[in-house]
C-alpha positions in Angstrom: 5.9 25.0 60.0 4.5 27.6 62.3 1.1 28.6 62.4 -0.3 32.1 63.7 -3.1 30.8 65.8 -2.6 27.9 68.5 0.4 26.2 66.0 -2.5 24.6 64.6 -2.6 23.7 60.8 -5.7 21.7 60.8 -9.1 22.5 61.1 -12.8 20.8 60.8 -13.4 24.2 59.1 -12.1 27.0 57.6 -14.4 29.8 57.3 -12.2 33.0 54.6 -13.5 36.2 55.7 -14.1 37.5 59.1 -17.1 40.0 58.0 -20.7 39.9 59.6 -21.1 36.7 57.7 -18.0 34.7 58.4 -18.3 35.8 62.4 -22.3 34.7 62.2 -21.3 31.0 61.0 -18.4 31.5 63.6 -20.9 31.7 66.3 -23.4 28.8 65.2 -20.1 26.4 64.6 -19.0 27.4 68.4 -22.7 26.6 69.4 -22.0 22.9 67.7 -18.3 22.4 69.6 -17.0 22.3 66.3 -13.4 23.5 65.8 -13.0 26.3 63.1 -10.6 28.9 62.5 -11.4 32.2 60.4 -8.8 33.8 58.4 -9.0 37.7 57.7 -6.7 39.3 55.2 -7.4 42.8 56.8 -9.0 43.1 59.7 -12.8 41.8 61.0 -15.4 43.4 59.8 -13.2 46.0 58.1 -15.4 47.2 55.2 -18.0 48.8 57.6 -14.8 51.0 59.1 -12.7 51.8 55.6 -15.6 51.5 53.0 -17.9 54.1 53.9 -18.4 57.6 53.7 -18.7 59.6 56.7 -22.6 60.1 56.6 -23.0 56.9 55.6 -26.0 55.2 57.0 -28.0 52.2 57.2 -31.3 52.3 54.8 -32.8 49.5 56.6 -34.4 50.3 60.1 -32.4 49.0 63.0 -34.4 46.4 64.0 -33.4 44.5 61.0 -30.2 44.3 62.5 -30.1 40.3 63.9 -27.0 39.0 64.2 -26.6 35.8 65.8 -27.1 36.4 69.8 -26.3 40.1 68.6 -29.8 42.0 67.7 -29.9 45.7 67.9 -30.9 46.5 71.5 -30.9 50.6 71.4 -34.0 52.8 71.8 -34.5 54.0 68.2 -35.5 50.6 66.7 -36.8 52.2 63.4 -34.4 54.6 63.4 -30.9 54.2 61.2 -27.6 53.6 62.7 -25.3 56.0 61.4 -21.5 55.0 60.3 -19.8 54.9 63.6 -23.0 54.0 65.4 -22.6 50.6 62.9 -18.7 50.2 63.6 -19.4 50.5 67.8 -22.0 47.6 67.5 -20.3 45.3 65.3 -17.4 45.4 67.3 -19.6 44.6 70.3 -20.9 41.5 68.0 -16.7 40.7 67.0 -16.4 40.8 71.1 -19.8 38.5 71.5 -18.5 36.1 69.4 -14.3 35.6 70.1 -13.9 33.8 66.7 -10.9 32.0 66.8 -9.5 34.1 63.8 -6.1 35.8 62.1 -6.0 39.1 60.9 -3.6 40.4 58.5 -3.5 36.3 56.4 -4.3 36.6 52.9 -5.9 33.3 51.4 -4.1 32.3 48.2 -5.5 29.0 47.1 -8.0 26.7 47.8 -8.2 23.2 46.9 -9.4 20.3 47.4 -6.6 17.5 48.1 -8.4 13.9 46.3 -5.8 11.8 48.1 -6.3 13.2 51.6 -10.3 14.2 51.5 -9.7 17.7 52.9 -8.9 20.5 51.8 -5.2 22.7 51.3 -6.1 26.4 52.0 -2.5 28.5 51.2 -1.9 31.5 52.9 1.1 34.1 52.9 1.1 32.6 56.2 1.2 29.0 55.2 -0.5 25.9 55.0 -3.6 25.2 56.3 -5.7 22.4 55.8 -9.6 21.3 56.7 -12.6 18.4 56.3 -14.5 21.9 54.5 -14.1 25.9 53.9 -17.0 28.4 53.9 -16.0 30.8 51.4 -17.3 34.0 53.4 -16.0 37.0 51.8 -18.7 38.6 50.1 -19.1 39.4 46.8 -17.7 43.0 46.3 -14.1 42.4 45.8 -12.8 44.6 43.0 -14.2 48.2 42.4 -15.3 48.7 38.9 -13.7 51.4 37.3 -14.5 51.6 32.9 -11.6 51.6 31.1 -13.2 55.0 29.5 -11.5 56.4 32.5 -7.9 56.3 31.1 -9.2 58.8 28.8 -9.8 61.5 31.3 -7.3 64.7 31.6 -4.7 63.7 34.7 -6.2 67.1 36.7 -9.3 65.3 37.1 -9.4 63.8 40.2 -11.1 60.4 40.4 -12.9 58.3 43.3 -14.1 55.0 43.4 -17.3 55.1 46.1 -15.3 53.2 48.2 -12.4 55.8 48.3 -15.4 58.6 49.1 -15.4 60.0 52.6 -16.6 63.3 52.1 -17.6 66.9 50.1 -14.5 68.2 51.5 -12.5 65.4 50.2 -13.0 66.7 46.6 -11.0 69.4 44.8 -13.1 72.3 44.0 -15.5 72.3 40.8 -18.1 70.4 40.0 -18.6 67.0 40.5 -19.7 64.0 38.1 -21.3 61.1 39.7 -22.0 58.1 37.8 -24.6 55.5 38.8 -27.4 56.3 41.0 -27.8 53.1 42.8 -27.9 53.3 46.3 -24.1 54.4 46.9 -24.7 56.8 43.6 -27.8 58.1 45.0 -26.6 59.0 48.3 -23.3 60.7 47.7 -25.0 62.6 45.1 -27.2 64.1 47.6 -24.1 64.2 50.4 -22.2 66.4 47.5 -25.5 68.1 46.8 -26.4 69.2 50.4 -22.9 70.8 50.8 -23.6 73.0 48.0 -22.0 71.2 45.5 -22.7 71.6 42.1 -23.2 67.6 40.8 -23.7 66.4 37.6 -25.6 62.8 37.5 -25.3 60.4 35.1 -28.0 57.6 35.8 -28.5 54.0 35.4 -31.3 51.4 35.3 -31.6 51.6 39.2 -34.8 50.9 40.8 -36.2 53.0 43.8 -38.6 52.6 46.8 -40.7 55.0 49.3 -39.4 55.2 52.8 -42.4 56.0 54.1 -46.2 54.6 52.9 -49.5 54.7 54.3 -48.5 55.9 58.0 -45.7 53.1 58.3 -42.0 52.5 57.0 -42.2 50.4 54.0 -39.4 48.1 55.3 -42.2 47.0 57.8 -45.1 46.6 55.5 -42.7 44.6 52.8 -42.0 42.1 56.7 -45.6 41.7 57.1 -46.0 40.6 53.6 -43.2 37.9 54.2 -41.3 39.4 51.2 -38.0 39.8 53.3 -38.8 35.2 54.1 -39.1 34.6 49.9 -36.6 32.6 49.0 -34.6 33.1 46.0 -36.1 29.9 44.1 -39.6 31.5 44.4 -38.5 35.0 43.2 -40.4 35.8 40.2 -36.2 36.6 38.5 -34.9 33.4 40.6 -31.2 33.7 40.5 -31.3 36.7 38.0 -32.4 38.6 40.8 -28.7 38.7 42.1 -27.9 40.7 39.4 -30.4 43.6 40.5 -29.0 46.8 41.4 -30.7 48.0 44.6 -33.4 50.0 45.6 -32.1 53.8 46.3 -33.7 55.6 49.4 -32.0 57.0 52.3 -32.2 56.7 56.3 -30.5 60.0 56.5 -31.8 62.3 59.2 -34.5 60.0 60.0 -35.4 58.6 56.9 -36.4 59.7 53.3 -37.0 58.8 50.1 -34.4 60.2 47.5 -36.1 61.7 44.6 -33.3 62.1 41.9 -36.1 65.1 40.1 -36.4 67.1 42.7 -32.9 67.3 42.9 -33.1 68.4 39.7 -35.6 71.0 40.6 -33.0 72.0 43.2 -30.2 72.2 40.3 -28.4 69.1 40.1 -28.1 68.5 36.5 -29.2 64.6 35.2 -28.4 62.3 32.4 -28.5 59.2 30.5 -26.0 56.7 31.1 -22.5 57.0 30.6 -21.3 55.6 27.6 -18.2 57.4 26.4 -15.5 60.5 26.6 -14.3 62.2 23.5 -12.4 65.2 22.8 -13.2 67.0 26.1 -17.0 66.0 26.6 -18.7 63.2 28.4 -21.0 60.9 25.9 -24.2 59.7 28.0 -27.2 57.6 26.2 -30.4 59.4 25.8 -32.6 57.0 28.4 -32.7 59.9 31.4 -36.5 59.9 30.8 -36.5 56.3 30.4 -34.4 56.1 33.9 -36.5 58.0 35.9 -39.8 56.4 34.5 -38.2 53.0 35.2 -37.7 54.1 38.9 -41.0 55.5 39.6 -42.8 52.9 38.3 -40.8 50.7 40.5 -41.9 52.9 43.4 -45.5 52.8 42.6 -45.5 49.3 42.1 -44.2 48.3 45.6 -46.7 51.5 47.0 -49.2 49.6 45.1 -48.6 46.3 46.9 -49.0 47.4 50.1 -52.2 48.8 49.2 -53.4 45.3 48.4 -51.9 43.7 51.0 -53.8 46.6 53.5 -56.7 46.1 51.4 -57.0 42.2 51.9 -56.0 42.1 55.3 -58.7 44.7 56.3 -56.1 47.2 57.7 -56.9 50.9 58.7 -54.5 53.0 57.7 -54.3 56.2 55.7 -55.4 56.8 52.4 -53.1 55.6 49.3 -51.3 57.9 46.9 -49.4 57.6 43.7 -46.5 59.2 42.8 -46.4 61.9 40.0 -42.6 63.4 38.5 -42.4 66.7 39.8 -39.7 67.6 37.1 -39.1 66.1 33.6 -36.4 66.5 31.6 -36.7 68.8 28.6 -34.3 67.2 26.1 -31.8 64.1 26.4 -28.6 65.8 26.4 -25.9 63.9 25.4 -22.3 66.1 25.8 -21.3 67.5 28.5 -18.3 69.3 27.7 -16.1 68.9 30.8 -13.9 71.9 31.0 -17.0 73.8 30.3 -19.2 72.7 33.5 -15.9 73.1 35.2 -15.5 69.7 36.3 -13.0 68.6 39.1 -13.8 64.9 39.9 -15.6 62.0 39.0 -17.0 59.3 41.6 -17.3 56.4 40.5 -20.3 54.7 41.8 -21.1 51.7 39.3 -20.2 48.9 41.8 -18.2 45.7 42.1 -17.2 42.8 40.5 -16.1 39.6 42.3 -13.3 37.8 42.4 -13.3 33.8 43.4 -10.0 33.3 41.2 -8.5 32.0 44.8 -11.2 29.0 44.6 -9.9 26.1 42.8 -13.3 24.3 42.4 -15.8 23.7 39.6 -18.3 25.8 40.8 -18.7 28.5 38.9 -20.7 29.5 36.3 -19.6 31.2 32.7 -19.6 34.9 34.9 -17.4 33.8 37.0 -20.7 33.5 39.7 -20.2 30.5 42.4 -23.6 28.3 41.3 -25.2 27.1 44.7 -28.4 26.1 46.7 -28.1 27.9 50.1 -24.5 28.2 49.8 -24.2 24.2 49.2 -22.4 23.8 46.2 -22.2 20.8 44.4 -18.3 20.1 45.4 -18.8 18.3 49.2 -17.4 20.4 52.1 -17.3 23.8 49.9 -20.2 26.8 50.6 -20.3 30.3 50.3 -21.7 32.6 52.8 -22.9 36.6 52.6 -23.6 37.1 49.3 -26.7 38.7 48.1 -29.8 36.8 47.7 -28.0 33.6 48.5 -31.2 32.3 49.8 -33.5 35.3 50.7 -33.2 39.1 50.5 -31.4 39.8 53.6 -28.6 37.1 52.6 -26.1 39.8 52.7 -27.0 41.8 55.1 -28.0 42.2 59.1 -31.2 40.8 58.8 -30.4 37.5 56.9 -27.6 36.0 57.3 -27.7 34.7 60.8 -30.4 32.2 59.3 -27.8 31.3 56.5 -25.1 30.7 58.9 -27.4 28.3 61.1 -28.5 26.6 57.6 -25.1 25.9 56.9 -24.1 25.1 60.1 -26.2 22.3 60.5 -25.5 20.9 56.7 -21.4 20.9 57.9 -22.4 19.3 61.4 -24.0 16.6 59.3 -21.2 16.3 56.9 -18.9 16.1 60.1 -20.5 13.4 61.8 -20.7 11.2 58.4 -24.0 11.6 57.5 -25.2 12.9 54.1 -25.0 16.7 53.9 -27.7 16.8 50.9 -25.1 18.5 48.6 -25.3 15.5 46.4 -29.0 16.3 46.4 -28.9 18.6 45.0 -26.3 18.4 42.6 -28.5 17.8 39.3 -30.7 21.7 40.5 -27.4 23.4 40.8 -26.4 22.1 37.1 -30.1 22.8 35.7 -28.8 26.6 37.7 
């Protein structure tokens, strides 16, 4: 059998996924001289090129971009790179790592070969085998579109946030954006700033301030060691992995996203979308609660910064509390599609993971992998790049290097025939 990379079929480690996580681990393994292969079904770091809209920018400051051996070195550490700058920076990382990788190859199944104490990695380009396997394909595999989308008239254009590029892509007419997490809030803003009539179906997404008391909020939280807190110490424990990300933006130098202010400017806000019937969208009467909860989170984060400033005796501008600039007069539970002139819908309700190709008893009842810092109870099988794998930054540019280094150490210990720690973690993993 002929294989695309060097003619080999067996490796000490196979890494499935060639995004920032897989490449970070490749860098760490190369530092240890451990042979490995990265298998990527599209192209390396492709998601940043193919699943981001034109005006996309980071929501965390540039200084947090710290991949292994490849930190941000530009002139604006407290700015927010836009899409082209991100991809240029990532292209440099790809060149820096020079990972032993094959692209355009899909992994169809990973399973342990018990007789040979190795893993079989079946791909559409043939069979590979490995002593250890790392799943670094992320957790955002299948765009979520609700079944009620099937009820909409054929003439209504529908896009998932992964497909959205710019306002001109959408037909003329009003737009319903469903979801107000990071993508939904930013896409709604993008359309709003372009002069489109936007209707926004909200959810329970929290929000935070961009700047507070003279500094970027991320800088304050970094000083408070929030980004170093492991998931095992978070008040929600593993439950934090299910939380929606706070909405905020780095656009135009960074600012808050305040849905209430958008409402003052003409955006129409509703509660959670719950159905479509007889030509009308149906919403839960919870807009006020959604807005109040988001603002409550905003104020609680700022209050924690106030406490830090007081405890440390830091000189800073005075504290403040956000007060609503707009309140809904009523809870509107129906929206007539034709009367509102809605010509398109953008679904911004996230993605679901798909690990069906991983044939190993390491998943919980919801299909999520059970692990401690990416180490599963299947010896030699690991996960990397998932949200809150270990800390807040695990699925981001800011924390994946630390996770990759930890797994590289575990892989090296196992390769050397030493106890890798996964067996010690089994009781805790089962309890989780």
